[in-house]
ZAFITOR-993978 format. One line per 3 residues: number of its first residue (from 1); their letters; for each residue x, y, z of C-alpha. Coordinates in Angstrom, 2 decimals, decimal comma. Layout:
// residues N
NUM> A> X/Y/Z  ...
// end
This chain:
// residues 469
1> MKF> 0,04/-0,08/-0,02  1,28/3,47/-0,91  0,78/6,70/0,89
4> YNV> 1,18/10,31/-0,17  1,17/13,84/0,97  -1,69/15,68/-0,81
7> IDG> -0,94/19,20/-1,98  -3,11/21,24/-4,39  -5,17/18,17/-5,31
10> QRR> -2,08/16,11/-6,25  -0,38/13,11/-4,63  3,22/14,06/-3,65
13> GSG> 5,92/11,80/-2,52  9,13/12,74/-0,69  12,87/12,00/-0,72
16> SHH> 12,53/11,04/2,99  10,29/8,39/4,52  9,64/6,77/7,87
19> QCT> 7,98/3,57/8,86  5,69/3,04/11,82  5,12/-0,18/13,79
22> DPR> 2,05/-2,29/14,22  1,64/-2,14/18,01  -0,15/-5,48/18,04
25> TEE> 2,67/-7,42/16,36  5,68/-5,03/16,37  5,94/-5,56/12,59
28> PLW> 7,01/-2,61/10,46  4,34/-0,93/8,37  4,41/1,02/5,14
31> DAP> 6,63/3,96/4,06  5,19/7,33/4,95  6,63/10,32/3,00
34> IAT> 7,91/13,19/5,22  6,81/16,64/4,05  9,21/19,54/3,95
37> VHD> 8,86/23,26/4,72  8,71/23,71/0,89  5,77/21,39/0,78
40> LED> 4,08/23,44/3,51  4,61/26,64/1,51  3,05/25,03/-1,58
43> AVT> 0,11/23,83/0,49  -0,48/27,30/1,96  -0,30/28,83/-1,48
46> AAR> -2,79/26,26/-2,86  -5,16/26,79/0,11  -5,04/30,56/-0,23
49> KAL> -6,01/30,27/-3,93  -8,78/27,68/-3,17  -10,20/29,88/-0,35
52> ETW> -11,24/32,51/-2,89  -13,96/30,30/-4,20  -14,53/27,78/-1,38
55> AKI> -15,50/30,45/1,15  -18,16/31,73/-1,22  -19,96/28,34/-1,58
58> SIE> -23,27/28,23/0,19  -23,79/26,31/3,34  -25,97/23,90/1,46
61> GRS> -23,19/23,40/-1,02  -20,61/22,71/1,61  -23,05/20,28/3,29
64> DYL> -23,24/18,31/0,07  -19,49/18,02/0,07  -19,51/16,61/3,60
67> RKI> -22,02/14,02/2,58  -19,74/13,07/-0,26  -17,02/12,43/2,32
70> VDI> -19,24/9,86/3,96  -20,02/8,25/0,59  -16,44/7,88/-0,38
73> FTA> -15,30/6,66/3,06  -18,10/4,02/2,99  -17,00/2,88/-0,43
76> NKA> -13,44/2,40/0,91  -14,41/1,17/4,42  -12,42/-2,11/4,27
79> ELM> -9,19/-0,24/3,30  -9,56/2,40/5,93  -10,43/-0,09/8,67
82> EIV> -7,38/-2,22/7,80  -5,15/0,83/8,06  -6,61/1,91/11,39
85> MKE> -6,11/-1,62/12,76  -2,57/-1,79/11,63  -1,36/1,60/12,78
88> TGK> -3,15/1,72/16,21  -3,31/-2,00/17,05  -7,10/-1,79/17,36
91> SSL> -9,32/-4,83/17,01  -11,72/-5,02/14,05  -14,51/-4,00/16,56
94> MAE> -12,63/-0,94/17,70  -11,79/0,05/14,09  -15,50/-0,37/13,19
97> IEF> -16,45/1,92/16,07  -13,95/4,57/15,04  -15,06/4,29/11,35
100> RNT> -18,71/4,50/12,19  -18,37/7,41/14,55  -16,30/9,30/11,95
103> CEQ> -19,06/9,00/9,41  -21,76/9,94/11,96  -19,76/12,98/12,99
106> TLY> -19,45/14,10/9,31  -23,19/13,72/8,75  -23,91/15,63/11,92
109> YSK> -21,97/18,64/10,65  -23,63/18,43/7,24  -26,79/19,37/9,10
112> VHL> -25,49/21,74/11,77  -24,70/25,32/10,67  -24,01/28,73/12,09
115> EDE> -26,88/30,72/10,72  -27,08/34,55/10,67  -28,90/35,75/13,82
118> VTF> -30,60/39,00/14,77  -28,97/39,76/18,03  -30,51/43,17/18,66
121> EDE> -33,35/45,21/17,25  -35,21/48,35/18,20  -36,91/51,20/16,35
124> KVK> -33,52/52,64/15,20  -31,30/49,66/14,33  -31,18/45,99/13,64
127> VVT> -28,02/44,06/14,33  -27,34/40,82/12,56  -24,50/38,49/13,58
130> THP> -22,78/36,46/10,90  -19,85/34,09/10,87  -17,27/34,41/8,03
133> PLG> -14,45/31,78/7,89  -11,02/32,48/9,41  -9,10/31,35/6,29
136> IVG> -6,59/28,48/6,40  -6,76/26,08/9,38  -3,82/23,89/10,47
139> AIC> -5,03/20,68/12,14  -2,36/18,89/14,23  -3,74/15,56/15,24
142> PWN> -3,15/12,83/17,94  -2,42/9,11/17,57  -5,03/7,45/19,78
145> FPL> -8,06/7,85/17,43  -6,38/9,19/14,34  -9,35/8,98/11,91
148> ILS> -12,11/10,56/14,05  -9,95/13,08/15,90  -8,57/14,47/12,63
151> NIK> -12,01/14,35/11,05  -13,50/16,67/13,66  -10,99/19,32/12,77
154> VVS> -11,44/18,75/9,04  -15,28/18,84/8,92  -15,47/21,78/11,34
157> SLI> -13,12/23,63/8,99  -14,90/22,82/5,82  -18,50/23,44/6,86
160> TGN> -17,52/26,94/8,10  -15,85/27,82/4,77  -12,13/27,38/5,71
163> CVI> -9,50/25,44/3,89  -7,57/22,95/5,98  -4,08/21,49/6,09
166> VKP> -3,93/18,27/8,25  -0,83/17,05/9,94  -1,25/13,49/11,38
169> SPF> 0,67/12,16/14,31  3,95/10,60/13,10  2,95/7,53/15,06
172> TPY> -0,32/7,07/13,00  -0,05/8,89/9,74  -1,59/6,37/7,41
175> SVM> -5,38/6,60/7,95  -5,34/10,41/7,85  -3,18/10,43/4,68
178> KSV> -5,41/7,94/3,02  -8,64/9,66/4,01  -7,48/12,90/2,51
181> ELC> -6,20/11,15/-0,61  -9,65/9,64/-1,10  -11,10/13,14/-1,18
184> IDV> -8,92/14,26/-4,10  -11,67/13,65/-6,70  -14,38/15,20/-4,50
187> FPP> -12,96/18,55/-3,41  -11,49/21,46/-5,39  -7,65/21,42/-5,23
190> GVI> -6,26/23,11/-2,13  -9,40/22,92/0,03  -8,23/19,88/2,03
193> QVL> -4,55/18,82/2,12  -2,40/16,58/4,23  1,32/16,78/5,19
196> NGD> 3,06/14,05/7,18  5,93/15,14/9,28  7,66/15,38/12,67
199> VDL> 7,88/18,16/15,27  9,70/20,51/12,87  6,77/20,48/10,51
202> GVA> 4,32/21,13/13,31  6,46/24,05/14,46  6,55/25,53/11,01
205> MTL> 2,71/25,32/10,83  2,33/27,09/14,15  4,59/29,91/13,07
208> HPG> 3,41/30,32/9,45  1,79/33,72/8,95  -0,54/32,35/6,25
211> IAK> -2,28/29,91/8,60  -5,10/31,71/10,50  -5,83/29,01/13,11
214> ISF> -4,27/25,98/14,71  -6,32/23,16/16,21  -4,12/20,89/18,29
217> TGT> -4,82/17,79/20,36  -1,99/16,45/22,48  -0,03/16,94/25,79
220> IAT> -0,09/19,95/28,06  3,63/20,57/27,49  3,30/20,59/23,68
223> GKS> 0,17/22,59/23,89  2,00/25,35/25,74  4,65/25,40/23,04
226> VMS> 2,04/25,57/20,33  0,33/28,47/22,13  3,61/30,35/22,42
229> NCS> 4,39/29,91/18,70  0,86/30,93/17,64  1,03/34,10/19,76
232> QTL> 3,77/35,48/17,41  1,16/35,84/14,57  -1,88/36,07/16,85
235> KRL> -3,43/32,99/15,46  -6,79/31,70/16,60  -6,14/28,58/18,63
238> TLE> -7,94/25,49/19,91  -6,09/23,23/22,31  -7,46/19,95/23,62
241> LAG> -4,89/18,71/26,16  -4,43/16,11/28,82  -7,00/15,39/31,40
244> NDA> -6,68/13,16/34,52  -10,33/12,40/34,80  -11,82/11,37/38,17
247> AIV> -14,82/9,17/38,73  -16,67/9,56/42,06  -18,63/6,52/43,26
250> TED> -21,08/7,09/46,14  -22,30/4,56/48,74  -25,79/4,11/47,33
253> IDV> -24,93/2,58/43,92  -25,67/-0,73/42,42  -22,12/-2,13/42,75
256> AKV> -22,37/-4,67/39,90  -23,76/-2,22/37,41  -21,44/0,66/38,31
259> AGL> -18,27/-1,52/38,45  -18,91/-2,52/34,83  -19,40/1,04/33,73
262> VAA> -16,31/2,32/35,50  -14,27/-0,62/34,00  -15,42/0,43/30,56
265> GSF> -14,49/4,06/31,23  -11,12/3,00/32,47  -9,97/0,37/29,96
268> FNA> -11,83/1,08/26,69  -9,07/1,21/24,10  -6,62/0,33/26,93
271> GQM> -7,28/3,70/28,63  -6,02/5,62/25,64  -8,81/8,19/25,42
274> CVA> -8,60/11,89/26,39  -11,72/11,59/28,66  -11,09/8,01/29,91
277> TKR> -11,37/7,55/33,69  -7,91/7,97/35,14  -8,77/7,95/38,87
280> VYV> -11,59/6,24/40,73  -12,75/7,46/44,17  -15,10/4,93/45,85
283> HES> -16,98/5,53/49,09  -15,25/3,56/51,86  -18,50/1,71/52,86
286> VFD> -18,63/-0,07/49,53  -14,92/0,02/48,64  -14,05/-3,62/49,28
289> EFL> -17,07/-5,00/47,45  -16,56/-2,56/44,54  -12,91/-3,51/44,19
292> KVF> -13,72/-7,19/44,05  -16,48/-6,83/41,46  -14,49/-4,23/39,43
295> TAE> -11,46/-6,51/39,25  -13,48/-9,43/38,13  -15,16/-7,31/35,42
298> VYK> -11,89/-6,03/34,13  -10,31/-9,47/33,89  -13,41/-10,84/32,14
301> TFA> -13,91/-7,98/29,60  -10,51/-6,53/29,05  -8,17/-9,42/28,78
304> INE> -5,32/-9,53/26,28  -6,46/-11,13/23,00  -3,83/-11,20/20,20
307> SAA> -6,36/-11,78/17,54  -7,34/-8,50/15,90  -10,55/-10,30/14,71
310> APS> -11,72/-10,87/18,24  -14,57/-8,49/19,31  -12,39/-6,83/21,93
313> LFG> -12,57/-3,24/23,28  -9,05/-3,66/24,71  -5,81/-3,43/22,76
316> PVS> -2,07/-2,79/23,02  -0,53/0,55/23,88  -0,37/2,35/20,59
319> NRM> 3,38/3,02/20,37  6,72/2,19/22,00  7,15/5,63/23,59
322> QYD> 3,82/5,42/25,44  4,39/1,78/26,31  7,63/2,76/28,07
325> VIQ> 5,80/5,51/30,00  3,18/3,04/31,24  5,80/0,46/32,21
328> QIV> 7,65/3,08/34,21  4,43/3,92/36,08  3,79/0,21/36,84
331> DDC> 7,38/-0,20/38,01  7,10/2,86/40,18  3,94/1,52/41,89
334> IKT> 5,56/-1,85/42,53  8,79/-0,30/43,90  6,74/1,99/46,16
337> GFN> 5,00/-0,98/47,62  1,49/-0,24/46,44  -1,07/-3,00/46,24
340> VVS> -0,79/-3,70/42,50  -3,01/-6,40/40,88  -2,44/-7,15/37,23
343> ADR> -3,83/-9,61/34,74  -1,38/-12,08/33,33  0,51/-11,25/30,10
346> PSD> 1,12/-14,41/28,02  4,85/-15,06/28,00  5,14/-15,43/24,31
349> VKG> 2,89/-12,48/23,25  4,26/-9,91/20,83  3,37/-6,26/20,73
352> FWV> 3,13/-3,33/23,13  0,76/-5,11/25,50  0,29/-3,95/29,10
355> PPT> -2,24/-6,15/30,93  -5,03/-4,33/32,76  -3,57/-3,20/36,05
358> IVS> -5,46/-2,08/39,18  -3,67/-0,24/42,08  -5,66/-0,22/45,32
361> KPR> -5,30/2,93/47,55  -2,01/4,39/46,32  -0,85/7,57/47,90
364> EDS> -2,66/10,67/46,76  0,71/12,33/45,85  1,89/9,39/43,77
367> VLV> 2,69/9,73/40,07  -0,17/7,40/39,16  -2,73/9,65/40,83
370> QEE> -1,33/13,09/40,08  -0,35/12,58/36,42  -2,43/11,32/33,47
373> QFG> -1,25/7,78/32,70  -3,01/7,36/29,33  -2,85/3,57/29,50
376> PII> -4,30/0,46/31,11  -3,50/1,12/34,74  -5,97/2,67/37,16
379> PIL> -5,84/3,79/40,82  -8,80/2,94/43,05  -9,05/5,23/46,11
382> SWS> -11,46/5,59/48,99  -13,32/8,57/50,50  -15,89/9,30/53,22
385> EEG> -16,57/13,01/53,17  -17,87/14,82/50,11  -15,86/17,92/50,64
388> DVL> -12,68/15,85/50,80  -13,28/13,85/47,73  -14,18/16,90/45,62
391> QRA> -10,95/18,60/46,74  -8,96/15,48/45,69  -10,84/15,09/42,42
394> NLS> -10,36/18,75/41,42  -6,68/18,86/40,48  -4,85/22,16/40,35
397> NAG> -3,73/21,70/36,74  -6,24/19,65/34,81  -10,02/19,48/34,20
400> LGA> -11,08/17,81/30,99  -13,72/15,24/31,98  -15,10/13,50/35,06
403> SVY> -17,91/11,20/36,07  -20,29/10,69/38,98  -22,07/7,50/39,96
406> CRD> -24,90/8,05/42,45  -28,40/6,62/42,73  -29,71/9,91/44,07
409> ATR> -30,08/12,08/40,90  -30,19/15,39/42,81  -27,09/14,61/44,76
412> AEK> -25,34/13,36/41,59  -26,01/16,68/39,87  -24,78/18,68/42,81
415> LAR> -21,53/16,75/42,80  -21,20/17,11/39,05  -21,61/20,88/39,17
418> KLE> -18,87/21,09/41,83  -16,35/19,09/39,70  -13,90/21,42/37,92
421> ASS> -14,09/19,76/34,52  -15,56/20,84/31,22  -17,60/17,61/30,69
424> VWI> -19,10/15,48/33,45  -20,93/12,24/32,83  -23,60/11,25/35,40
427> NTC> -24,24/7,49/35,88  -22,57/6,57/32,69  -19,00/6,18/31,48
430> EMP> -17,25/8,95/29,49  -18,11/8,91/25,84  -18,04/12,23/23,96
433> NVG> -21,24/13,26/22,14  -20,93/14,84/18,74  -23,50/17,40/19,74
436> AFL> -21,77/18,40/23,00  -19,11/21,00/23,20  -15,81/19,56/24,48
439> SGH> -13,24/21,81/26,12  -10,78/21,82/28,99  -10,63/23,67/32,29
442> KDS> -7,25/24,86/33,65  -4,36/23,32/31,63  -6,56/20,78/29,90
445> GHG> -7,32/23,15/26,99  -7,98/26,41/25,37  -11,22/26,88/23,49
448> GEM> -13,01/23,74/22,37  -14,54/21,69/19,63  -17,61/19,58/18,87
451> GKQ> -21,29/20,58/18,89  -22,61/23,70/17,23  -20,68/25,85/19,69
454> GLL> -17,40/24,26/18,54  -17,90/25,80/15,06  -17,59/29,33/16,45
457> SYC> -13,83/28,82/16,97  -13,47/28,29/13,18  -15,03/31,63/12,38
460> YTK> -14,88/35,35/12,96  -18,01/36,86/14,40  -19,12/39,89/12,41
463> SLH> -21,97/42,23/13,44  -23,90/44,01/10,72  -25,70/47,18/11,95
466> FAK> -28,69/48,12/9,83  -29,96/51,63/10,41  -33,81/52,09/10,20
469> G> -35,56/55,03/8,68
// end
């Protein structure tokens, strides 16, 4: 299989390539061409030219283009799913979920628009608010869900009249490159382009004066660097950064039901999800029972299965770098003497597999509790006073998502409103909804995406003042 950068509607190779690794088997994958700064200049020039006509297309016309994306993805579903499975290590079930949600997301934005709105009117004046596009968007994408998390940036850009240049993660470039290549025959040249590269390319995008906005998903440290670079040209900016999401479990819950939901929130995709549960706080009166049922559920549902064809929601860690991070956290917990319970890892298994690991009552100041692990290891902690658990759950530096499990709906809502996170799930595990705005409190983000509100960050807001009489 061959992969290309796409610039001005044309496939473009490179004198330099890199290969990624299948995290399930550790086998090398395909050559991925590395784009240069010259390629970036060509892409910006092409986008600037395309913008002259693309921004003038009606909302209805751009909606038709989004529906064409779904048609072409559906026609090439088998190829896209194979690529996602190989580059991320996902099972066929997980790849199917990512593909389906990508298409549903695209169809959602084909129907959701920012209409002109009368925001003020009296006998002297009428004010109409409208939303022209920013121009050229640079989309810098993560590796955990490469297809859907790049797509949200692409379709948000396109439906609002922007052109977009996509940079996939160098760990998972293939599905993003292929998805853009498939759109060559659908979109005018320069409207949607893709450049694969490393940190240097990302830096060049954040500094380029021709790019009006950067949408970045990644770590807090890199996000701060992106923000600093973007400030030099006063770019618009959206950052979706690390969380360290807490789940609060009260004493009145149905233990069997809630243990299953918390397990899903913790170990879906091996914990590699921005809003996955990263810390679990269980009321001390049900702690022992919860831990027992939770552990059994994890071992039953999230066991290592080497077969990609198996209907598993668990998988390997997606790359060697993150695998090493998780192993260091596990080793630190063992050395510190924490109560670590881990499922068995088959001795002959290949790939970046870390078995589901549960740590009972580690110290609150431990690395596992205070820093986002982004992998299949979870701390289970106890609490007795609501004020105390809220203080512990509300970290000083992060606030992306959280969850509350409580039979009393009124109490659950009160707890949810006191959690310092942008999204809180009540009596369900964390699954983003395409219609819900997703942002971050504190260091977990700047601005946000998804839902109708998310489109505002891809536009200027212009007020038209019509005099009367």
